[in-house]
LOVOTOR-934499 format. One record per residue (C-alpha): residue number from 1; residue in three letters; x, y, z negated. Coordinates in steps of 0.02 Angstrom, whole numbers, plus 50000, padded with zeros to 5 digits. Each point is the difference from the previous one (the first is absolute). Example, Ala and Ser with C-alpha at 12.3 -4.5 7.8 and 13.67 -1.06 7.14 Angstrom:
BEGIN
[rolo 1,ALA,[50615,49775,49610]];
[rolo 2,SER,[50069,50172,50033]];
end
This chain:
BEGIN
[rolo 1,MET,[43401,57301,49278]];
[rolo 2,TYR,[50098,49915,50119]];
[rolo 3,ILE,[49956,49813,50059]];
[rolo 4,TYR,[50083,49887,50119]];
[rolo 5,ASP,[49878,49953,50144]];
[rolo 6,SER,[50043,49832,50061]];
[rolo 7,THR,[49943,50043,50176]];
[rolo 8,LYS,[50091,50169,50024]];
[rolo 9,LYS,[50156,49903,49906]];
[rolo 10,THR,[50038,50166,49904]];
[rolo 11,LYS,[49956,50077,49851]];
[rolo 12,VAL,[49863,50133,50036]];
[rolo 13,LEU,[49899,50135,49888]];
[rolo 14,PHE,[49846,49926,49942]];
[rolo 15,GLU,[49861,50115,50056]];
[rolo 16,PRO,[49832,49926,49967]];
[rolo 17,ILE,[49839,50013,50100]];
[rolo 18,SER,[49933,50100,49850]];
[rolo 19,PRO,[50100,50117,49894]];
[rolo 20,LYS,[50052,49919,49835]];
[rolo 21,GLN,[49893,49850,50033]];
[rolo 22,ALA,[50088,49821,50048]];
[rolo 23,SER,[49905,49853,50079]];
[rolo 24,ILE,[50103,49843,49992]];
[rolo 25,TYR,[49958,49819,50052]];
[rolo 26,VAL,[50125,49858,49952]];
[rolo 27,CYS,[49975,49831,50076]];
[rolo 28,GLY,[49956,49872,49852]];
[rolo 29,PRO,[50015,49822,49964]];
[rolo 30,THR,[49922,49848,50101]];
[rolo 31,VAL,[49912,49914,49854]];
[rolo 32,TYR,[50035,49825,50008]];
[rolo 33,ASP,[50146,49992,49873]];
[rolo 34,ASP,[50079,50087,49844]];
[rolo 35,ALA,[50106,50162,50042]];
[rolo 36,HIS,[50185,49987,50034]];
[rolo 37,LEU,[50135,50140,49969]];
[rolo 38,GLY,[49974,50051,50179]];
[rolo 39,HIS,[49816,50058,49945]];
[rolo 40,ALA,[50079,50088,49848]];
[rolo 41,ARG,[50114,50095,50096]];
[rolo 42,SER,[49877,50060,50123]];
[rolo 43,SER,[49886,50035,49868]];
[rolo 44,LEU,[50125,50102,49895]];
[rolo 45,SER,[50073,50081,50149]];
[rolo 46,PHE,[49834,50091,50036]];
[rolo 47,ASP,[49962,50018,49809]];
[rolo 48,LEU,[50146,50110,49983]];
[rolo 49,LEU,[49945,50094,50163]];
[rolo 50,GLY,[49821,50022,49920]];
[rolo 51,ARG,[50088,50055,49830]];
[rolo 52,THR,[50131,50129,50084]];
[rolo 53,LEU,[49846,50080,50105]];
[rolo 54,ARG,[49878,50030,49851]];
[rolo 55,SER,[50148,50054,49895]];
[rolo 56,LEU,[50015,50123,50152]];
[rolo 57,ASP,[49809,50047,49963]];
[rolo 58,TYR,[49953,49908,50160]];
[rolo 59,SER,[49817,49929,49984]];
[rolo 60,VAL,[50041,49818,50050]];
[rolo 61,THR,[49885,49869,50075]];
[rolo 62,LEU,[50087,49845,50012]];
[rolo 63,CYS,[49919,49842,50076]];
[rolo 64,LYS,[50066,49822,49997]];
[rolo 65,ASN,[49906,49860,50079]];
[rolo 66,PHE,[49962,49810,49960]];
[rolo 67,THR,[50014,49884,50145]];
[rolo 68,ASP,[49880,49876,49937]];
[rolo 69,ILE,[49947,49902,50160]];
[rolo 70,ASP,[50150,49913,50092]];
[rolo 71,ASP,[50064,49843,50070]];
[rolo 72,LYS,[50117,49971,49847]];
[rolo 73,ILE,[49849,50018,49885]];
[rolo 74,ILE,[49879,49894,50092]];
[rolo 75,ASN,[50153,49866,49980]];
[rolo 76,LYS,[50004,50041,49819]];
[rolo 77,ILE,[49808,49958,49990]];
[rolo 78,LYS,[50031,49844,50094]];
[rolo 79,GLU,[50139,49954,49883]];
[rolo 80,SER,[49906,50048,49839]];
[rolo 81,GLY,[49823,49959,50019]];
[rolo 82,LYS,[49964,50174,49946]];
[rolo 83,ASN,[49892,50130,50100]];
[rolo 84,LEU,[50057,50157,50070]];
[rolo 85,GLN,[49938,50106,49863]];
[rolo 86,GLU,[50079,49895,49856]];
[rolo 87,ILE,[50165,50004,50088]];
[rolo 88,THR,[50019,50184,50046]];
[rolo 89,THR,[49926,50065,49840]];
[rolo 90,HIS,[50123,49896,49900]];
[rolo 91,TYR,[50145,50066,50109]];
[rolo 92,ILE,[49932,50186,50003]];
[rolo 93,ASP,[49995,49999,49807]];
[rolo 94,ARG,[50162,49912,49983]];
[rolo 95,TYR,[50082,50128,50124]];
[rolo 96,LEU,[49927,50150,49910]];
[rolo 97,GLU,[50053,49923,49832]];
[rolo 98,ASP,[50182,49989,50052]];
[rolo 99,MET,[50012,50181,50076]];
[rolo 100,ARG,[49918,50067,49845]];
[rolo 101,ALA,[50145,49898,49897]];
[rolo 102,LEU,[50136,50095,50110]];
[rolo 103,GLY,[49902,50180,49967]];
[rolo 104,VAL,[49926,50005,50173]];
[rolo 105,VAL,[49848,50131,49995]];
[rolo 106,ASP,[49839,49913,50075]];
[rolo 107,ALA,[49976,50073,50166]];
[rolo 108,ASP,[49856,50108,50030]];
[rolo 109,ILE,[49924,49898,50135]];
[rolo 110,MET,[50018,49811,49994]];
[rolo 111,PRO,[49888,49946,50145]];
[rolo 112,LYS,[49990,49811,50049]];
[rolo 113,ALA,[49980,49936,50185]];
[rolo 114,THR,[49845,49901,49970]];
[rolo 115,GLU,[49914,50168,49935]];
[rolo 116,SER,[50058,50089,50156]];
[rolo 117,LEU,[49933,49889,50139]];
[rolo 118,ASP,[49869,50117,50066]];
[rolo 119,ALA,[50137,50130,50029]];
[rolo 120,ILE,[50101,49863,50076]];
[rolo 121,LYS,[49872,49944,50105]];
[rolo 122,SER,[49965,50190,50057]];
[rolo 123,ILE,[50177,50022,50057]];
[rolo 124,ILE,[50016,49844,50105]];
[rolo 125,GLN,[49822,50040,50089]];
[rolo 126,LYS,[50084,50186,50041]];
[rolo 127,LEU,[50145,49906,50076]];
[rolo 128,ILE,[49901,49877,50090]];
[rolo 129,ASP,[49874,50145,50071]];
[rolo 130,LYS,[50159,50100,50061]];
[rolo 131,ASP,[50080,49837,50078]];
[rolo 132,ILE,[50145,49995,49889]];
[rolo 133,ALA,[49954,49858,49908]];
[rolo 134,TYR,[49938,49842,50092]];
[rolo 135,VAL,[49909,49845,49944]];
[rolo 136,VAL,[50074,49831,50070]];
[rolo 137,GLU,[49890,49833,50045]];
[rolo 138,SER,[50044,49936,49814]];
[rolo 139,GLY,[49928,50159,49919]];
[rolo 140,ASP,[50150,50071,49940]];
[rolo 141,VAL,[50029,50187,50033]];
[rolo 142,TYR,[50159,50074,50047]];
[rolo 143,PHE,[50074,50175,50017]];
[rolo 144,ASP,[50068,50039,50166]];
[rolo 145,THR,[50170,50095,49969]];
[rolo 146,SER,[50026,50035,50174]];
[rolo 147,LYS,[49851,50129,49979]];
[rolo 148,ASP,[50100,50095,49878]];
[rolo 149,SER,[50133,50105,50064]];
[rolo 150,LYS,[50072,50037,49826]];
[rolo 151,TYR,[50022,49815,49950]];
[rolo 152,GLY,[50165,49984,49920]];
[rolo 153,THR,[50035,50171,49943]];
[rolo 154,ILE,[49974,49967,49808]];
[rolo 155,SER,[50128,49860,49992]];
[rolo 156,HIS,[50113,50015,50171]];
[rolo 157,GLN,[50020,49821,49981]];
[rolo 158,VAL,[49849,49917,50110]];
[rolo 159,GLY,[50037,49829,50056]];
[rolo 160,ASP,[49914,49846,50089]];
[rolo 161,ASP,[50017,49878,49862]];
[rolo 162,GLU,[49830,49927,49963]];
[rolo 163,ASP,[50037,49954,49829]];
[rolo 164,ASN,[50059,50164,49954]];
[rolo 165,GLN,[49845,50079,50082]];
[rolo 166,SER,[49858,49930,49894]];
[rolo 167,ARG,[49938,49871,49876]];
[rolo 168,VAL,[49921,49881,50147]];
[rolo 169,GLU,[50064,49873,50104]];
[rolo 170,HIS,[50072,50017,50175]];
[rolo 171,THR,[49854,50002,50134]];
[rolo 172,ASP,[50001,50019,50173]];
[rolo 173,GLN,[49830,50108,50000]];
[rolo 174,LYS,[50096,50157,49962]];
[rolo 175,ARG,[50028,50130,50145]];
[rolo 176,ASN,[50165,50047,49920]];
[rolo 177,PRO,[50123,49918,49900]];
[rolo 178,LYS,[50006,50158,49872]];
[rolo 179,ASP,[49813,49990,49983]];
[rolo 180,PHE,[49939,49957,49818]];
[rolo 181,ALA,[49848,49935,49918]];
[rolo 182,LEU,[49869,50106,49928]];
[rolo 183,TRP,[49882,49870,49978]];
[rolo 184,LYS,[50024,49810,49981]];
[rolo 185,ALA,[49849,49891,50041]];
[rolo 186,CYS,[49944,49853,49893]];
[rolo 187,SER,[50065,49826,50048]];
[rolo 188,GLY,[49905,49843,49975]];
[rolo 189,ASP,[50068,49988,49822]];
[rolo 190,ASP,[49994,50169,49935]];
[rolo 191,ASP,[49870,50038,49870]];
[rolo 192,ILE,[50038,50185,49970]];
[rolo 193,CYS,[49920,50097,50134]];
[rolo 194,TYR,[49923,50170,50024]];
[rolo 195,ASP,[49864,50026,50144]];
[rolo 196,THR,[50052,50148,50131]];
[rolo 197,PRO,[49915,50043,50170]];
[rolo 198,PHE,[50171,49926,50069]];
[rolo 199,SER,[50011,49830,49902]];
[rolo 200,SER,[49992,49939,49839]];
[rolo 201,GLY,[50166,49981,49909]];
[rolo 202,ARG,[50113,50114,49892]];
[rolo 203,PRO,[50108,50149,50029]];
[rolo 204,GLY,[50183,50004,50049]];
[rolo 205,TRP,[50132,50065,49870]];
[rolo 206,HIS,[50049,50172,50089]];
[rolo 207,ILE,[49810,50056,50035]];
[rolo 208,GLU,[49965,49994,49806]];
[rolo 209,CYS,[50114,50151,49955]];
[rolo 210,SER,[49939,50105,50145]];
[rolo 211,ALA,[49819,49974,49950]];
[rolo 212,MET,[50027,50034,49811]];
[rolo 213,ILE,[50105,50161,50026]];
[rolo 214,ASP,[49849,50057,50118]];
[rolo 215,LYS,[49871,49942,49878]];
[rolo 216,HIS,[50089,50097,49855]];
[rolo 217,PHE,[50086,50151,50079]];
[rolo 218,LYS,[49934,50139,50117]];
[rolo 219,GLY,[50160,50079,50042]];
[rolo 220,ASN,[49990,50161,50107]];
[rolo 221,GLY,[49979,49948,50182]];
[rolo 222,GLU,[50170,49990,50037]];
[rolo 223,TYR,[50063,49859,49854]];
[rolo 224,SER,[49897,49897,49892]];
[rolo 225,ILE,[50120,50001,49856]];
[rolo 226,ASP,[50168,50078,49940]];
[rolo 227,ILE,[50101,49847,49972]];
[rolo 228,HIS,[49986,49826,50036]];
[rolo 229,GLY,[50118,49887,49902]];
[rolo 230,GLY,[50055,49818,49972]];
[rolo 231,GLY,[50150,49894,50008]];
[rolo 232,MET,[50141,50003,50150]];
[rolo 233,ASP,[49933,49827,50048]];
[rolo 234,LEU,[49834,50081,50050]];
[rolo 235,LEU,[50062,50132,50115]];
[rolo 236,PHE,[49987,49887,50152]];
[rolo 237,PRO,[49876,49924,50055]];
[rolo 238,HIS,[49879,50042,49859]];
[rolo 239,HIS,[50017,50182,50007]];
[rolo 240,GLU,[50037,50031,50159]];
[rolo 241,ASN,[49838,49902,50059]];
[rolo 242,GLU,[49896,50094,49863]];
[rolo 243,ALA,[50065,50180,50066]];
[rolo 244,SER,[49959,49934,50183]];
[rolo 245,GLN,[49817,49938,49964]];
[rolo 246,SER,[49954,50148,49897]];
[rolo 247,ARG,[50069,50118,50129]];
[rolo 248,CYS,[49896,49923,50134]];
[rolo 249,ALA,[49842,49982,49892]];
[rolo 250,THR,[50002,50175,49928]];
[rolo 251,ASN,[50100,50098,50122]];
[rolo 252,HIS,[50116,50066,49863]];
[rolo 253,GLU,[50156,49938,49909]];
[rolo 254,LEU,[49973,49895,49850]];
[rolo 255,ALA,[50135,50074,49885]];
[rolo 256,LYS,[50102,50159,50008]];
[rolo 257,TYR,[50148,49906,49913]];
[rolo 258,TRP,[50054,49821,49979]];
[rolo 259,MET,[50109,49947,49847]];
[rolo 260,HIS,[50070,49829,49970]];
[rolo 261,ASN,[50091,49909,49852]];
[rolo 262,GLY,[50160,49894,50014]];
[rolo 263,PHE,[50006,49807,49978]];
[rolo 264,VAL,[50032,49906,49846]];
[rolo 265,ASN,[50140,49875,49991]];
[rolo 266,ILE,[50030,49867,49852]];
[rolo 267,ASP,[50184,49992,49961]];
[rolo 268,GLY,[50038,50066,50185]];
[rolo 269,GLU,[49887,49889,50097]];
[rolo 270,LYS,[49839,50071,50077]];
[rolo 271,MET,[49841,49957,49906]];
[rolo 272,SER,[49901,49881,50094]];
[rolo 273,LYS,[49862,49871,49957]];
[rolo 274,SER,[50089,49881,50135]];
[rolo 275,LEU,[50158,50006,49885]];
[rolo 276,GLY,[49914,49961,49846]];
[rolo 277,ASN,[50064,50162,49918]];
[rolo 278,SER,[49845,50102,49994]];
[rolo 279,PHE,[50019,50068,49823]];
[rolo 280,PHE,[49823,50024,49930]];
[rolo 281,VAL,[49970,50152,49879]];
[rolo 282,LYS,[49910,49878,49882]];
[rolo 283,ASP,[50153,49901,49972]];
[rolo 284,ALA,[50117,50154,49993]];
[rolo 285,LEU,[49873,50070,49860]];
[rolo 286,LYS,[50019,49850,49905]];
[rolo 287,ILE,[50189,50035,49978]];
[rolo 288,TYR,[50004,50196,50003]];
[rolo 289,ASP,[49883,50133,49943]];
[rolo 290,GLY,[49914,50096,50136]];
[rolo 291,GLU,[50079,50165,49964]];
[rolo 292,ILE,[50181,49918,50008]];
[rolo 293,LEU,[49945,49930,50170]];
[rolo 294,ARG,[49948,50166,50060]];
[rolo 295,ASN,[50141,50097,49951]];
[rolo 296,TYR,[50104,49865,50094]];
[rolo 297,LEU,[49889,49983,50155]];
[rolo 298,ILE,[49997,50208,50023]];
[rolo 299,SER,[50192,50028,49969]];
[rolo 300,VAL,[50030,49964,50188]];
[rolo 301,HIS,[49935,50122,50127]];
[rolo 302,TYR,[49841,49934,50072]];
[rolo 303,ARG,[50066,49988,50170]];
[rolo 304,ASN,[50147,49901,49966]];
[rolo 305,ASP,[49986,49798,49977]];
[rolo 306,PHE,[50001,49956,49826]];
[rolo 307,ASN,[50118,49864,49944]];
[rolo 308,PHE,[49914,49920,49833]];
[rolo 309,ASN,[50116,49917,49882]];
[rolo 310,GLU,[50008,49986,49804]];
[rolo 311,GLU,[50170,50086,49980]];
[rolo 312,ASP,[49945,50158,50091]];
[rolo 313,LEU,[49827,49991,49909]];
[rolo 314,LEU,[50088,49992,49822]];
[rolo 315,ASN,[50114,50148,50058]];
[rolo 316,SER,[49854,50097,50040]];
[rolo 317,LYS,[49925,49963,49830]];
[rolo 318,LYS,[50143,50089,49920]];
[rolo 319,ARG,[49943,50164,50078]];
[rolo 320,LEU,[49826,49961,49940]];
[rolo 321,ASP,[50064,49969,49826]];
[rolo 322,LYS,[50093,50157,49987]];
[rolo 323,LEU,[49848,50105,50048]];
[rolo 324,TYR,[49897,49900,49859]];
[rolo 325,ARG,[50140,50035,49873]];
[rolo 326,LEU,[49985,50178,50037]];
[rolo 327,LYS,[49817,49992,49973]];
[rolo 328,LYS,[50018,49915,49844]];
[rolo 329,ARG,[50128,50140,49951]];
[rolo 330,VAL,[49881,50149,50010]];
[rolo 331,LEU,[49845,49905,49922]];
[rolo 332,PRO,[49887,50047,49907]];
[rolo 333,THR,[49961,50163,50085]];
[rolo 334,LYS,[49887,50074,50122]];
[rolo 335,PRO,[50039,50050,50176]];
[rolo 336,SER,[49996,50167,50059]];
[rolo 337,GLN,[50057,50050,50180]];
[rolo 338,ALA,[50118,49898,50111]];
[rolo 339,ASN,[50153,50103,50039]];
[rolo 340,ARG,[49973,50105,50153]];
[rolo 341,LYS,[50164,49960,50082]];
[rolo 342,PHE,[49983,49809,49969]];
[rolo 343,LYS,[49830,49991,50071]];
[rolo 344,GLU,[50043,50101,50137]];
[rolo 345,SER,[50155,49899,50040]];
[rolo 346,MET,[49907,49834,49988]];
[rolo 347,LEU,[49855,50060,50125]];
[rolo 348,GLU,[50134,50064,50127]];
[rolo 349,ALA,[50089,49830,49999]];
[rolo 350,MET,[49824,49901,50016]];
[rolo 351,SER,[49946,50139,50127]];
[rolo 352,ASP,[50150,49937,50108]];
[rolo 353,ASP,[49910,49834,50070]];
[rolo 354,LEU,[49986,49938,49812]];
[rolo 355,ASN,[50185,50004,49966]];
[rolo 356,ILE,[49998,49898,49846]];
[rolo 357,SER,[50203,49987,49986]];
[rolo 358,VAL,[50012,50196,49971]];
[rolo 359,ALA,[49840,49999,49883]];
[rolo 360,LEU,[50083,49859,49901]];
[rolo 361,SER,[50167,50095,49990]];
[rolo 362,TYR,[49910,50154,49927]];
[rolo 363,ILE,[49913,49882,49860]];
[rolo 364,ASP,[50190,49937,49961]];
[rolo 365,GLU,[50044,50186,49982]];
[rolo 366,MET,[49857,50055,49894]];
[rolo 367,ILE,[50022,49845,49882]];
[rolo 368,ASN,[50200,50029,49971]];
[rolo 369,SER,[49972,50187,49987]];
[rolo 370,THR,[49867,49981,49876]];
[rolo 371,ASN,[50085,49873,49904]];
[rolo 372,ASP,[50160,50115,49989]];
[rolo 373,LYS,[49896,50145,49948]];
[rolo 374,LEU,[49898,49891,49853]];
[rolo 375,ASP,[50178,49935,49949]];
[rolo 376,ILE,[50038,50193,49959]];
[rolo 377,ASN,[49837,50034,49930]];
[rolo 378,PRO,[49880,49845,49960]];
[rolo 379,LYS,[49865,50111,49931]];
[rolo 380,ASP,[49981,50113,50148]];
[rolo 381,LYS,[49817,49982,50011]];
[rolo 382,GLY,[49964,50109,50150]];
[rolo 383,LEU,[50120,49897,50108]];
[rolo 384,LYS,[49918,49836,49936]];
[rolo 385,ARG,[49828,50058,50048]];
[rolo 386,GLU,[50055,50053,50180]];
[rolo 387,THR,[50096,49830,50022]];
[rolo 388,LEU,[49844,49907,49957]];
[rolo 389,ALA,[49909,50107,50128]];
[rolo 390,ASN,[50141,49950,50121]];
[rolo 391,ILE,[49970,49829,49964]];
[rolo 392,GLU,[49811,50008,50015]];
[rolo 393,PHE,[50036,50077,50179]];
[rolo 394,ILE,[50125,49856,50045]];
[rolo 395,ASP,[49853,49881,49971]];
[rolo 396,GLU,[49876,50110,50098]];
[rolo 397,LEU,[50113,49999,50148]];
[rolo 398,LEU,[50091,49833,50004]];
[rolo 399,GLY,[49886,49894,49884]];
[rolo 400,ILE,[50140,49965,49858]];
[rolo 401,GLY,[50034,50057,49836]];
[rolo 402,GLY,[49815,49990,49940]];
[rolo 403,LYS,[50003,49876,49863]];
[rolo 404,GLU,[50028,50029,49820]];
[rolo 405,PRO,[50198,49967,49977]];
[rolo 406,PHE,[49995,49881,49861]];
[rolo 407,SER,[49862,49886,50096]];
[rolo 408,TYR,[50121,50010,50155]];
[rolo 409,PHE,[50160,49940,49899]];
[rolo 410,GLN,[49883,49838,49939]];
[rolo 411,ILE,[49963,49953,50174]];
[rolo 412,GLY,[50053,49820,50010]];
[rolo 413,VAL,[49943,49955,49832]];
[rolo 414,ASP,[49860,49875,49983]];
[rolo 415,GLU,[49854,50022,49896]];
[rolo 416,ALA,[50049,49871,49883]];
[rolo 417,THR,[50167,50077,49956]];
[rolo 418,LYS,[49920,50165,49991]];
[rolo 419,GLU,[49886,49942,49870]];
[rolo 420,LYS,[50140,49920,49888]];
[rolo 421,ILE,[50106,50171,50024]];
[rolo 422,GLU,[49857,50083,49931]];
[rolo 423,SER,[49970,49889,49873]];
[rolo 424,LEU,[50184,50019,49941]];
[rolo 425,ILE,[49989,50182,50012]];
[rolo 426,SER,[49867,50004,49886]];
[rolo 427,GLN,[50089,49877,49882]];
[rolo 428,ARG,[50140,50108,50003]];
[rolo 429,ASP,[49897,50153,49952]];
[rolo 430,GLN,[49932,49915,49852]];
[rolo 431,ALA,[50162,49959,49932]];
[rolo 432,LYS,[50066,50168,50015]];
[rolo 433,LYS,[49846,50066,49905]];
[rolo 434,ALA,[50045,49862,49873]];
[rolo 435,LYS,[50178,50072,50009]];
[rolo 436,ASP,[50057,49821,50037]];
[rolo 437,TYR,[50132,50065,50120]];
[rolo 438,ALA,[50095,49833,50014]];
[rolo 439,THR,[49843,49922,50060]];
[rolo 440,ALA,[49979,50148,50125]];
[rolo 441,ASP,[50178,49991,50066]];
[rolo 442,LYS,[49966,49814,50031]];
[rolo 443,ILE,[49849,50034,50099]];
[rolo 444,ARG,[50087,50130,50104]];
[rolo 445,GLU,[50136,49873,50035]];
[rolo 446,GLU,[49870,49866,50066]];
[rolo 447,ILE,[49913,50122,50110]];
[rolo 448,THR,[50171,50053,50074]];
[rolo 449,SER,[50046,49816,50038]];
[rolo 450,MET,[49840,49994,50101]];
[rolo 451,GLY,[50092,50129,50119]];
[rolo 452,ILE,[49884,50138,49929]];
[rolo 453,ASN,[50051,50183,49931]];
[rolo 454,ILE,[49895,50083,49866]];
[rolo 455,MET,[50008,50179,49956]];
[rolo 456,ASP,[49897,50078,49850]];
[rolo 457,THR,[49927,50172,50051]];
[rolo 458,ALA,[49879,50111,49917]];
[rolo 459,GLU,[49859,49925,50090]];
[rolo 460,GLY,[50052,49824,49933]];
[rolo 461,THR,[50121,49855,50052]];
[rolo 462,VAL,[50011,49987,50206]];
[rolo 463,TRP,[50081,49868,50093]];
[rolo 464,GLU,[50070,49956,50173]];
[rolo 465,ARG,[50088,49860,50102]];
[rolo 466,VAL,[50199,50015,50001]];
end
């Protein structure tokens, strides 16, 4: 498999630390608010990576953290009057609920910063002992970037902008402008503090991920993990600082490869809380089914920026509709084996740095070809069984196509309307049994006027939204 390494700025052959095993760490959310489309984009990108590697028979261990101690969380506590546990548990649950609605497979390891404090303290103490980190008068602990000759080799974009370096205010206590906080000492109004030999306080943002990787992955003495991933906005300073502090604490590199997904734009404008266009996943799910959103969000290559707009989403849905219409056409049957050439082509595309465009084109070809063959021979059981296996493989690899097709085409119909439709279908069945065909036809017309198609099958009457 080939992946794009953000540090090398080129596609490289993926050669894991251990044969046919892949260790992946993805930076997760800071849990002070609901998940937005940027979180969804990152989750889906690395969900596709995990699915592809598993389909290539890799044993995958994917870790995604939750930052559950941060100034933004503390501000939320002050605003809401709730405690840390209440705030973070609520937003972690909401995040997982939203991601599962998008078909994202839960990470194998989901650590929290507050559960990793011993590991965080240990790394900081190692760096202090080596005189690579230093404690200032306030009790804050900073990493001395001048002690790392390789600082800047991850992002290739090191600057002196303090606001872009860390989540702390400017201070003249730092040795160098590029130094960043490992530990933030408590101030007078802080009530969330943890005791350490250096001061009572809480961890800086960057150190949390290094500590969690060190805690959960052993590596091989040269690298801790195979792949470190996240949004492109994390490349600098977050990932640069992670790599530097880990390198100095452990004497080896944090990750063998670095992968980053692109930004999300809303109607051409970069998604940003400050612009007021941070589209929450929960709001999108009120309008669109999770699989429809997933199908749309994975349709653009993960490294490209994604422009979210409704017209493109509806066009993307048409492709998914075609897949489900084919699935409806080959049911009821049992799957056999996926077509070898189709499966190999799909895996070849996704093995090329998750080339989703090519993979989707193969699906389009399979749908068109299969429909043409079924037009000639509608009773080809072998083809139907193979096609259903193809669709199951698509679901395994891309996470789409797994629903029962009639249920898919009922998406968007509220429960009250569903109950009314089912009641009318039952009345129509009774009228047909009584040979009252005039009433049966009248009921069909009423159902049709609701924007619903009904179909009489050997298994009974089924319906779908037009």
